[in-house]
C-alpha positions, 0 to 999 in steps of 0.5 A: 185378395185382390192383385194388382199389377205392378206399373212403370212409369208410363202406366204399363204393366212391368209384367210383377204382381202384387197384392193390393194391400202390399202396394199400400204398405210398400208404396209400389207403383200401380194403376187406377181409373177415375171417372167423373160424372158429370151433368147439366142443370140449365146453364150450370154443369154439375158433377157427381160426388161420393162420401167414403164410407168410414171404414174405407182404408184410406180417407174415410168420410171424404168426399170422392170422385165420383167414381174410382177404383184400382185396375186388377191384374190383367185387366185396363184402364178402360175396362177397370173404369166401366166396371168400377161405375157398374159395381160402384154406382149401378151405372152402365157405360160404354167405352165411346162415352168416356171422355178422356181427360188425362193421366196423373202421377200421384204419391202419398203417404198418411196415416189411416186407422193407426196404420201408414198408407203409401199410396203411389199411382198412375191414373187415367182420368175420364169424364162421362156426361149422364143425367141420373138423380142422386136418388136413382143411383144404387151405390156401393153401401159397402165403400160409399155412404152418400152420393149427391150433385153439386155445381161444379163452380161451388165443387171447385171453391169448396175442394180448392178452400178445403171447405169440405172433407176431401181427397180431390186433387186440383189437377183433376179439377183442371183436367175436367175443364180443360177436356170435358167442360165446355 
């Protein structure tokens, strides 16, 4: 079982914990860390996307943030971001390499695999510049079907026009443009 800290509206733990599945059944506010991996190819910026496995409890088969994850009880945003990068993508990074792009609030309720999934989260969004080839990334096959690089402008267009199956929020694209991509 994975336990999460219940969070207040500012992203601070309240002192209560809840099991992850219960948090999603009841829509209990919890925290996540999101890391967008970026690189330059010539004059273009590229973003690393992951495609979620069909067995994921939410958004199966959709393109998603490079690396994202729930913050386990007792942990914090940065250490969780670094842990998820290592677990999901095999990428080792240091805290000083993360570019803080902002904090966002998300709430949605949808049905996946015949069950209601209620996500109520506060996320810190980070960017990480890393020049690595997709085939050199040892991604977590139990959660990720594939990883691929996409030019940022093409990615933004495809997400905003829903040209690819995705679970990406436009607000995070703007955060990246304002805080990490120059």
